[in-house]
N, C-alpha and C positions, 0 to 999 in steps of 0.2 A: 227215820228214813232220810237218806241223804238227799239234799236239795239238788235238783237237776241243774247242770251248768248250761247257761244260755250261750248260744252261738255268738262269738264276738264280731261276726261279719255285720256291717251296717245294714239295718232294715231287715235282717233275717230273724224269723220267728222260731228257728229250729233250736233244739237242745243237743248237747253232746252225749252220745251213747257209744261206749266202747271206743272212744277216741275219734269219732266221726260225727259231723253234723247231720241230723236227721233230715234236713232240707237240702243242703248243698252237696252232702256226701263227701266233703273235703276233710282231710285229716286235721286234727286239732292238737296244738302243742300246749300243755298246761303251763301256767306261770309258776314262778318260784325258783329258787336257787338249785333245787334238786334236778331240774330239767336243763339248766344252763349248760351248754356245751355238749350235751348228749347227742351222739350220732348213732346211725344204724338202727338195728331192731329195737333197742331199748327206747329210742326216741319216738319211733313211729308205730311200733307193733307190726311192722311189715314182715318180720321173720322171727322165729323163736330162737332162743339162745342155743348156740351150737349148730344151727342149721347151715347147710351148704349154700343157701340161697343168697341173693344179693342183699346187701345191707342198705337201708335207706340213708340218704345223706341229709345234711342240714343240721342246724342246731336250734334248740328251743330257747328263746330269750324272753318269752312272755306268753300270755294266753292269747294265741293267735294261730292263724293258718300259715302253713308254709306257702311261699309265693305261688298263687294259682288263681285263676279266674273263678268267679262264683259259678256254681253249677246247680243242677237239679238233683233231686233226691236219688240216692242209691240205697242199697240195703233192703231189708225185708226178705221176701222169698221170690225166687225166679228159677228158671229151668237149666238143665245141664245136658240135654239132648236136643238135637236140632229139630225134632218134631214138637217139642213142648211136653213137659210132664208136670205133675202136680205133687204137692207135698210140703214138707217143712224143712228148713235148714237146721242142721245141728251146728249151732254157732252161739257165740256169746252175745251177739247183737240182739237186743230185745225188740219187742213190738212197739208200735207207736200208734197214737190215736188218730193221727193225720191220715187221710185217705189218699190213694194214688192220684186222683185228679188234682189234689192240692199240692202234692209233692213234686210231680214232674213238671218240666217246663217253667221252673222258677215261680210256680204259682200263677203263671199268666194264662195257662191253657187248661181247659176242662177236658181231661182225658177219658177215653172209654174204659169201662170196667172190664177186667180180665177174669174170665171164668177159669177155675182150677179144676180140671177133671180128675176122676179117680185114677191113680197111677196104673192100676191093673187094666183099666180100659184102654190104655195106650199100647199095650203089648201087641206085637205083630203075630197074627195067627199062622201065617205062612210066609216067613221071611224070604224074600227073593231079591237078589241084587239086580238092579236095572241093567239091561244089556249094554247100554252105552258106557257103563262103568267097568265092564268085564275086559280087562287088559292084562297082559303078562307083566308080572312084577319086574322081570329082567329086561325084556326087549320092547315092552310097551305095545306089542301087537295085540289085536283083538283075539280073545280066546273064549271058548265056552258059549258062543252065541248061536242062536238058531239060524239055520240056513237050509235052503232047498227042501223045506218041509220037515227037516229034522229038528227035534226039540233042543232047547238049550241044555248044556251040560253044567252041572253045579261044580264038578271037579274033573281033573284030568291033567294032561301035559300039553305044553305049548308046542305046536307043530314046527315052529321056527327054531326055537333054542332048546326045547326039551325041559324047560322049567316047569315043575309041578304047580298046579293051582288048585284052590278050593274057595268057593264063594259061599259055602254053607256057614252059618253061625257055628263057631267052635263050641259054644256053651249052650246047654239046653236047660229048660226049666227043671229045677230040683238039684242041679249040680251044686256041690259044696266046694268052696275054696277057702279053707280056713274058717273064719267066723262068718263068711258070706254065703248066702244061699241065692242062687240065680233064679229069677222069676221068669225071664224070657228076654227076647230081643225087642228093643224099642225102635231102632232106626239104624241106618248105615251112614256113617260119617266119612270124612275125607280120608281117614286112615283105617277104617274097619268098622265092625259091628259095635253097636252101643247097647248095653244090657241094663236091665233093671234088676237090682238085687236087694236082699234083706241083710242088714248088719245085725248079727245076733251077739255081738261082743258086749263088753262092759259098757253100761250106760243106756241100755234099753234096746228095743227092737225097732229099727227105723230103716227107711229106704236109702240106698246109695245107688250110684251109677257106675258101671264098669265100661271102660272104653278099651277095646282090643285092637289088634293090628289086622290089616287086611290079609296079610300072608306072613307067616313067620319067616319065610325065606326072603322077604323084602328088606334088603340091607338098609335102605334109607328110612323105612318105617321103623325098623328096629333102633336105628340111631336116634330118631326123634323120640322114641319112647324112653330110651336111656337118658336123653337130655332132660326130659320131663321129670324123670325120677330124681335127677340130681338137684334141680333147683325149683321146680314148680310148686312143690309142697310149701315153700317159704313165701309164696305170693299170697298176700293177705290184704285184700281191699274189698269193701262192701259191694262193689260193682263188678267183681270178678268171681266166677265160680271157684269154690275152694277144692283144691286137690288134697285128699287125705293121705294116700299112700300109693305104692306101686307093688303089684304082686305078679308072680309068674305061675303058670299052670299049663302043664303038658307042652312045655317049650315055647309058650306064647306069653308075652308080657301084657299086663292090664293096668290101667290107671284107675284108681278108685277115687271118685270125686263125690262131692255133695249132690244130693238129689233135691231139686227145688221145683216149684210149680210154675206153670205158665205156658206160654206159647211163643214160638220163634216168629220174628217179623216175616220170614219167608212164608210161614203158614198163614199169617195174617193177610199177606198179599194174595195168596192162593184162594183163601176163602172169599175175599172181596171180588176176585175175578170170577169165581164160581157163582156168586150171588148176582153179579151184574151181567154176566154173560160176555164180558170183555175185560180188558185191562182196566183196573180201577185203582189208581194210585192213592196213597194216603193224603189227607189234607196236609198242607205244608206245615202249619203250626204244630200238628201232632207229630209229624216226622222229625221236625227240628227238635221238639221236646225230647224225643227218644235219643237223638244223637247227643244233646246236651247232657243227658244222664250218664252216658258212657265215656265222654271225653275226660272226666277226672280219672277214670281207670287207665286210660292211655297215658295221662300225665304221670300217674303212679308208676306204670311200667317203664316209661322212658327215664324217669328219675333214677330208677333202679337198674338202668343199663339193659333193658329188655325191649324187644319189639314184638308186636302181636302177629304181624305179617299177613294173615289171611282173614281180614275182617270183611264181612258181608252180611246181608239180612239173616242168613242162616245162623249166624253166630251172635245174634242179639236176642235175648230171651226176655219176654215181658211177663211180669208177675203182677200181683195185686197192688204192690207198693213200690215197685222198682223196675229197673232195667239192668240186665247183667250181661257181661261178656262170658261166652261159654266156648268150649272146644279149644283148649290151649295147646293142641297138638302142634301148631306151627310156631308157637312162641320160641324165640331164641335170643341169645345175647347179641347186642349190637356189635360187639367186637369179635363175634364168631364168624370167621371168614371161610370156614371149611365145611360147616354142617349143611345138610340138605335144606333148601328153601322151598317152602310151600306157598302157593298163591292160586288165585282163581282168575281165569280170563275175564276181562271186563272190569276187574277190580284192582288187579296188580299194577303198580306203577311201571312205566316203560323201562326205567333204568335198572330194575331189580335183577333181571337175568344176568346182567353184566357187572353191576356194581354192588349187588346185594341189597338187603333191606336196610331201612334207616327210619329215623323219626319222620322225615319228609315222606317216605313211601307209606308209612302207616297212616299219616294224615290224608294222603291221597286216597287210600281205601275208604276212609271216613267220608270224603267228598263224593266218591263214586257210589257209596251206599246211600247217601242222602239223595243223590240224583235218581237212583233206582226206586227209592221209596215214593218220590213225588212226581215222577214222569212216566209216561207210556214210552219207556226207553227202548225202543226197537233199534237193533243194530249196535247195542252196547258192547258186543264182543266182535263186531266186524267193522262196519262203517265208522262207528264212534267209539272204537275200542280205547283210544287214548284222547278223545276229544268230547266235547259236549255238543248236542244237537243245537240248531239255531233257536234262540229264545222265541222268535216269532212263531215257531211251530208248536209251542207249549204255552198255553194261557197262563199257567202259574208263574213261569219265568218272565213272560211279557208283563204280567201284573206286578211282580215283585223284582224290580231291577237289582236291588241289593242282594237278594238271594242268588240270582244268576251270577253276579260278580263274586260272591263268596265261593260258589261252586267252581268258577273259573280259576280263582286263586288256589283253592285246595287241590285242584286237579291239573295245575299247570304242568306242561311237559318238562320244563326246567325245574328241578327240585329246589333251586335257590329262590324261585319265585313263589313257592308255596308258603304256608304258615310255618313259622319257625318253631312253634311248640303247640302242644295240645291246649295249654292255657290260653295262648293267643287266639287260637281258633275258637275256643269256647267263648271268649269275650266278644269276638266279632259275631259269632252265631247267636249269642244272646241278644245283641243289638238288632240283628236282623229279625229275630223272633218278635221283638217289641214292635217293629215296623209292621210285620204281618198281622199281629193281633190287633194293633191300633187300626189298621185298614179294615179288618174284617168285623171288628166289634164297634167301630166308630167311637172309641174311647181312648184318649191319650195314655201313653205308657211312659211317663218321664223317668229318667234314670241319670245319675251322675256319671260322667265319662272319666276314665282314668288317663285319657290322652289329651283332652282339650278342656279349656274353661267353658263355662256356660255361655248363655247369650250375653255378649259384651255391651249390648245396648238395651237393657231391660225396659226402658220407657217407650220402646216402639220404633218410631221412624228415625233413622240415623241422619245426621246432617248431610246435605247433598254433596259438598266438596270432597269429603273423605269417607265414604261409606266402607271402604276396604279396611280402614283403621279400626273399625268397631266390630270386626268379625272376631270369633273366639280365638284365643291364643293357645299355643302349645303348652302343655304341662311338662315338667321335666320327666325324662325317661328314667324309671327307677334303676336301670342298669348303668346310667351315666355316672362316672366317678364324682361329678360335682352335683349330683341330684339334690342332696340335702341343702347345699349352699344355694342352689337355684331356687329352691322352694321357699327360702327364707330371705330373699333379697330385700333390702330395706327400700322404702319409698323415698328416694333421694333424687337430686338434680340429674339430668341426663349425662352430663360430663362425669359426675361421680360414678354413675352406674356403668359407664364405659370402662372406667378404671377398675371397678370391681370385677366385671366380666373378663377383662383382659388378664387379671391376676389369677384367674382359674386355669389358665394355660390352654395349650392346644389339644390336650388329651380329652378335654370335655367337648364333645360335639354339641351338647345342649347349651353350653356357655357360648359357643361360637354362633349357634343358631339364634340365641337370644340377642347377641350382639348384632347380627345381621338384621334382626327385627328392629332393633333400636336405631340402627343406621337408616333403615327404610323410613321410619317415622320422623327422623330428623332431616330427611331430604337428602341424605348422603347415599344416593342410589348406587353409584359406582363402587363405593366401598362395600356396600351390602352384596352386590353381585359378585365381587371378588371373593368374599367369604364363602358364599354359597357354591361358587364354582370349585373352590378348593375342597369343600366337604364332599361334593358330588364326585370329584375325581378319586377320592379315597373310598367311597362306597356308593356306586351308581344306583343301588337299590334302596337308598335311604329315603323313604317317603316323606320324612319331615323336611328334607331339603326342598322337595317339590311344593310342599305346603307354603314354606316361606317364600319360595320363588313366585308362587301364584300371587301372594300379597304384594310383592315387589312389582310384578307386571301390572296389577291393578293400579298401583300407585303411579305407574308410568303410562297409564291410560292405554294399556294393551290388553283389552278384554279377551281377545282370541287366544293370546299366549297364556293368559290366566286360566282360561277354560281348559286348555291342554294340561296345564300343571295340576289343576284340581281334579281333573278326570283321573290322572294317575294316582292321586291320593285316595280317591274314592275306590279305585280298584284294589288298593293295598289294605284299606281299613273299611270294608263295606258295611260294617255295623255301626260306624260312627255317623252322627248327624252333622257335625261341623263341616266336613268336606262338602256335603250336599248343600248346606246353606251358602258356603263360599262359591260353589259352582253356580248356584242360582243367582247370586249377586253378579258374578262375572257374565253369565248368560244375559241377564237383564241389561247390564252395561253395554253388551255387544248387540243388543236388539233382538236376541233370540227369546222372545217373550213366551212362546209355548214351552220351551225347555225350562225357563225360569219359573213359570207357573207350576209345572209338574214337580219341581224340586221344592219350591216354597210350600206347596201343598203337602208333600211327603213329610217335611220337617215339622210343620206346625200341627199336622194331624197326629204325628207320633209323640211329640213332646211339646205341650202348650206353654212350657216355660221359655221356649224360643219364640218370644213374642215378635221379634223383628221379622221372623219368617211369615207370621200372619199379616203384618203390615206390608211386607213385600208381595205376598199373594194378593192382597187387596189392590195394591198399585197396578200389578200387571193385569188383573181382571178388569179394573176400571179402564185401563188403556185399551182393552179388547172390547169395551162396551158392555161388560157383564156387571150390571148394577147389583143384581141379586147375589152373584158370586162374591163381589167385593164386600157386601154386607155380611154374608156368611163368614168370610175371612175375619172380619173385625170381631164377630161374635165368638170366635175361637179363643180370644184373649181372655184369660181368667179375670173376673171382676176384681179379685183380691190382689192381682199382680200390680207392679209399679206402673205398668202400661195400661191398666184397666180403665182408668178415667179417660185417658187420651183416646183409647179405642172406642169408647162409647161416644165421645164427642165426634170422632170421625164417622162413626156409624150414623149418627144423627144427620150429619151433613150429606152423607151418601144417600140417605133415604129421603131427605127433605129439601135438598137444593139441586140446582142444575150442575151437573158435572160432565166430564168427557163421555160418560156413559149415557147421557141424555137427561131428560127432565123427569121429576118424580110425579107420581099420581096422588090422588087423595089419600089412599091408604098409607103411602110413604110419608106424607105430611103429618098424618095423625101419629104414626109410629115415632117419627122424629120428635114430635112435641111431647110424647110420653117419656122418651129418653131424657129430654131436657128437664121435665118435671122431677124425674127420679135422681138426677145428678146433683151432688152437693159440690157446687163450684164456687170459687171466689167471685165477687161481684163483676169484675172485669170480664172473666172468662164466660160467665153466664150471660152477660149482656151481649158479648160478641156472638155467641151461638144463637141467642134470641134474634139478634139483628139479621143473621144469615137466613134463618128459617122464615122470618117475617118478610124479608125482601124477596126470597124465592117464591113464597106463597102469593105475594102481591103481583109479581110478574106473571105467574101462571093464571091467576084469576082475571087480571086485566087483559091478557092475551086470549082468553077464552079456552085455554088448554084444560083448565079445571073449572067446573061450574061453582059459582058462589053458593054458599049454604050457611046462613046465620046460625044453624044448629051445630055446626062443626067449628071447633076452636083450634087454632094453630098458635102455639107459643102464647097462649092466654088471650088471643084476640079472635073474634068471630071471622069466619072465612067469607068476608065480603070486603070490597076495596076500601071503603071509608074506615072501617074498623081496623083493617090491617095497617092503613096509613097512620092512624092514631097510635097504634101499638109500636110501629116502627119509629115514629117521632119520639115517643117516650124513651125508647131504647137508645136512640142517638143522643138524647139529652143526658141519659145516665152515663153513657160512655164519655160524653164531654166533661162531666164532673170528675170522672176518673182519669182524664187525660194527663199525660206526664208533662206536656209543654203547652204554652199558650197557643202556638200555631195549630197544634193538633186539636185543641179545644175549640178554637174558632172554626176550623174545618168541619168538625162534627156538629156544631150548632147550625152552620149553613146547611148541612145535610138534613138536619131535623126540620129546619124551616122549609126546605124544598120539598119534603115528602108529606108534610101535614096536609090534610084535606082542605080544600077551599070552602070557605063559609061566607054567607052574606051578612054584612053588618048593617 
């Protein structure tokens, strides 16, 4: 038995099945010289030899994925009709032992189980087209509708233009079309009836789905079917329903596609509404997990020069192990400027009617679909047809700012301000999901960023003069011509680094940004500003420029300007934590402590490796008089991290000494003493902390704020004045022995003499 190939993606537990990872759903390129330089269907399995479909691009140079963000699982079995049908897929993709709750949402979200009904139970007993959909195929006027007490007509002629119409299913149970036997109608889709059929051909007896046209006289619908026949059979991705063939019967064309089990997201929303008696959106984490699962399919289509066009909850099918795109009737080539364009009000991007569909308009539909899944989205086809409702009116958006910002970017009116690719949107959406899950579960969800370094000050509190210099740094953009050189710059003197960066030329934006960063750190602020202004003039939407400008403004003690710069970065990369940390630092410097507290909290709660965020949160909470909150912030720092010991020391001081948040109580003194006993510190650090705790306890007892109690011990001394004085005296003498200078030693001895209890000789 051949050993399974492990997914090469870092930290992924998936295996490669039929060219795809069972966890991320991304295509895998095998290593070896046989794959080198291969392009098109042979490289990706996207199209069979000799097919008329688009060939995949890219070359395989090793065992890796083609450039794409990590994603959730696809594959398995899902449906092909908008109502949801059950069954199995005739495909080379095998089953996996991993369950759906583990596969979706990158393993971060526990997903609900999906029941797969008996396919025959889904057949319509009396197929009727809703009256709102009864329109003339030629002039678009209402036809066949009931009026004045007269019943609706299933067929007839348009009174306006004379075009014949028929809304009856053209196929009936028992009809045979070649090797296929019709079982009945399942639903009505955007372009006609959808039927369940049995395939009695070679390979066994199994279910398939027939998708027919609304009316054989509909020129646009016929054109769409012909387009599907030409290239859709070559589309091969585990998150996209498979088209088998195209057949004609009685003058009408039908697409034959795989039949897969599950339910559409539209029906999920309907059932939730029926159960609750009101609109009941999906939990945010669950909805995001579903979108993460289909974004790799959008990336696949876009790489192959195709756009989906009409994405909405109806066209997402949930199965036991995956999520799939269904109903490919609106899919078209990006460069097809003459074909009919299909879309749905409330989901279609505003520029599509005049400029046609694009990658940007596809991602717009993904954003609108996500909004529909998580909001009580009233007015999405009227008041908010091309905008989002205020976050203040929707608790999920008010609670998750990054989610709102992601939706705002995905659905921006200007296509240039949306995500540039499905991979980019996937990466940001995954970051947002980590924030949501961390907030809901109270467990950090750390992950490495592809855009920024990690916490630049892992030991916690940054030096006061230059906190901006210790924020994360930009990582090279993989698309930058000098990316490889930037990633391997040597650790040399600043003037040598300036020469190396300058040698990379002006074509590398990354090199110029790194040079601007270096100029800022060297104090050459005018030179840094000149570099940034030049890059911004070339590309006003370059968010990396705003990041670097924010650092420059912080260095120039302009926190308000830095806040504005970092706010723009936050809006462009809403799934990244570094901009939120920088924004918190700028808000704190500008005195906006509530905003700083909110952002420090978000960062440290999501990724506890950002220990400087926990220290920042403790600072602003102390400044607000929140002793318990500051203590909780220090407790977020992992004990095993480089800042773990420092956080415990500061926690002991917060609990056991007088701070800006007030004086401790007896419980705080005891907790601080316990921390001191557990810490493995060098003698000087241990004596310094013991001194602070004893001095604080002595002040509290002598002032009467805390009652003396010889049964309670603080830093090894009973909680009564004389004992605390003796303990403090011993500690001062220990510090004196460890003093670095004679003057310091003499001062500490004087303190020891001054604090010791008076005795009678």
